N, C-alpha and C positions, 0 to 999 in steps of 0.2 A: 507759438506760431507753427513750429515744425510738427508738433503732434496733430494739430487741427488740419494742417496741410496733408499729412499722410491719410487722415480719415477722409478728407474730401477727395483725394486722389482715388482711394478705394471705391467710394460711392460713384464718382464720375466714371470710373472704369466699368463698373457694373451697369450703369446707365447706357454707356456707349455700346457695351456688349449686347444688351437687350434690344437696342434700336437696330443694331446691325443684324442680329438674328431674326428680328421681326420684319425684315425688309422683303415684303411679299410683292407689293405692287408699287409702281413709280409714285413718288411723293416728293414735291418740292419742299414742303415743310419739314419732312423727315430728313432730307439732305441738309437743309439749313440748320436744323437742330443738331445734327451730328457734327457739323462744322463748328458750331458755337461751343458745344461740349468739349470737342477736341481742343479748341483754343483755350478754354477754361482749364482743362487738364494740363496743358503745356505751361500756362502761367502759374498754376499751383505747384507744379514740379520745380519750376525755376525759383519759386519763393522759398523752398526748403533750404538750399545752401546760402541764400542771402537773407535769412531771417535775422541775423545779428545786426544787419544794417538798418533794420526797421525799428530797432529799440535803442533808446538812449536814456541812460540813468533810470533803467527799469520802467520806462514809459514808451508807449507806442507812438512813433513819430510819422506813421505812414500818411496821415492826413495833415499834420501840422508842418512837416518839412516840405518846402516848395519843390525840392528836387524829387521827392517821392509821392507828392500828392496826386500826380497824374496817374500813378499806378492804382491807387485806391479808387479814384474816380472812374478809371477804365474798368476796374473790376466790378464796380457797382453798375455801370452801364451794361457790361456783359451779362450780369445777373438779370437785369431787367429784360434784355433781349432774349435770354433763355426762357424766362417765364412767358414772354409774349409768343415765342415760337411754340412753346408747349400748348398754349391756348389755341393757336392756329392749327396745330397738329390734331388736337382733339376735335376741333370743328371740321377739319377736312375728313377725318375718319367718320364722323357722324353723317356728313354729306354723302360720302361714298357708300355708307351702309343704306341710307334711304334711297340712293340712286340704284343700288343693286337690288333692293327690294322692289323698286318700281319696274325693274326689267326682268323679274323672275316670276314664274308661275308658282304659287304657294303649294299646290298639291303635288306636282311632279318634281319641282326643283329645277325644271328646264327654263330656258329663256322664254319670255312671252314674245308677241309679235314686234313690239317696240325694241326689246332687247335683241331680237334676232337680226333686225336690220343694223343695229349698232355693231354687232359682232360680224355680220356677214360682209359688210362693206370692206373692212380691212382684209378679211380672208379672201374676198373676191379679187383683190389686187394682185394675188399671186399669179405667176405665169403658168402656162399649161392649161389643158382642158379641165373644166369643172363640171360638176353635176349637181342638180338640185332635185330633191325629192319632196313631194307632197304626199303624206301618208294619212289615211283615214280609216278608223276602226269600223268594220262592217257590223251591222245589226246591234249597234251599241245601245240604241234606245230600248231594244228588247231586254238587254241586260238590266237596265234600270227598272223597267216595268216588272220583270220577273223576280229579280233578286234585291232590288232596292238601290238607292243612290249610293249607299256606303259600299256596296259591292262594285258599283260602277267606278267609284273612286279607286278601289283596289286594282281594278283592271287598268285604269289609266296610269296609275303609278307603276304597275308591272310592265306596261308597254314602254314607259319612259326608261326603266332600267334596262330593258332589252335593247332599246335604241342606243343608249349610251354605251352599252357593252359591245355592240357590233360595229359602231362607228369608230373611225380612227381618232387619235388624240387631237389633230388639228381641225376636225370637222365641227360644224356649228349645228346644234339641234335646238328646236323650240317647239312649244305647244302654242299654236297660233289660233286655235278655236276650241270648241267644246271637246270633240274627239278627233280633231285634226292637228297634225304635226307637220313640221317642215325640217329639212336637213340640207345643209350646203356642204358639198364635198369639193374643196379646192384641189387643183393639181392632181386629178385622178383620171385614169384611163377609162374609156366607156365600159370595157369588159369588167374592170374592177368594180365600178359603180354598180353594174348589174349584179355582180356576185354579192356585194354588200346588201343590196336591196333584197335579194333572195334569202340571205342569211337572216335578215330582220324578219321577213315574213315567216320563215320556217321556225325560227327560235321562238317567236311569239306564240305560235300554235303549240309548240312543245311546252312552254312554260304555262300556258293557259290550261292545258290538260292537267297540270299538277295543282292548279288553284281550285280549292274546294269551297264553293259558295253555298252549297245546299243541294236539295233535291232537284233533279232535272239536268239536262245537258246544257252546257254553256256554249251557245252557238255564236262565236265571235271570232273574227279574223281581221286582217288588215289588207287594204288595197293600196297600191303605191303607183303614183304617177312620177315618172323619171324623165327629166329634161337634161340633155347632154349638149355641150357646146364649148367653144373656146372661151378663155378668160378675156374680158374686155381689155384691149390694148391702150389703156389710159390710166392715169393716176387721179383724175378728177372725180371727186366723191359723187357728184350728181350723176355722172355718166355710169359709174360703177353701180350705183344704186338703181338706175334705170335698167341696166342690163340684168341685174338680179330680179327685178320686178317682172321683166319680160320672161325670164326663165321660170319664175313662179307661175305666171299665167299659162305657159306652155305645159308645165308639170301638172297644173290644176286641170287643164283640158285632158291630159293623158289619164289623170285619175278618174274623170267621169267616164272615159272609155273603159277603164278597168272595172268600174262599177257596173256599167252596162254589159260588159262581157262575162259577168257571173261572179264578181267579187273574189277576194282572196287570190289576187293575181297582180302582176306587175305589167304596166303598160309604158312603153318607152316612146317619148315624143321624138320627132325628127331632129337630127343633129343640125345645129345652127352655129356657124362660126362668125364671130363678131368682126366686122370690117375694121381694119386699122385706119384711124383717121389720118387725114393728110397732114403733112408737116406744117 
């Protein structure tokens, strides 16, 4: 009993260590499993010094002795709960994986339109002014026609890398269309948002010049529509989502102005401050 308990303690300690180290995203099942394994570890440790009380005349009386039977029954119940929690944890992980795949663009690794709204709403609840960009690659159809769709995919992936590199860690970026992207910048000053947009535009041109796709010049750039405004003063998801959609519409209108103004430029929409709702 003592030897098996020591082996079980070692294995349980390794399991708890792996679960703790792999705690990346919030998970109810992971917390439940961690608690059950910790309880099982505690019971196993307690069993070591009391092993002699579980044996009588070289026979195990853990289940036959009424005073000790509840310990064995509780251990069996705990084992069943641990197995059930493991099954639920695996199921939860699979669901999270499919949910993440449904919200990601396979080519660029960015969020898609659905995933963008899921991430933008919590980010939009932050206080302070926020900015929303709609970015569209100029003359992208010519890239596909001249160099092929594989080259177009490389250009899209390159722009996604530039976008992630120039945005801040808390910003939300997504590919919402063919060559159209969006970015939400919470809690940002207007001048900082404009500087970030300018860095994206300039960095993309620099990286594009280093991309060798074949003979001929690669005429591609990015036009950016930038909408600035205050964060919605509400915690209601529907109102925050509506405010983000309004900013997207304003940024989209600014993007059309940037396209009409000659492309490869940034157009800023008028600043709008959300009214604070009445108490």
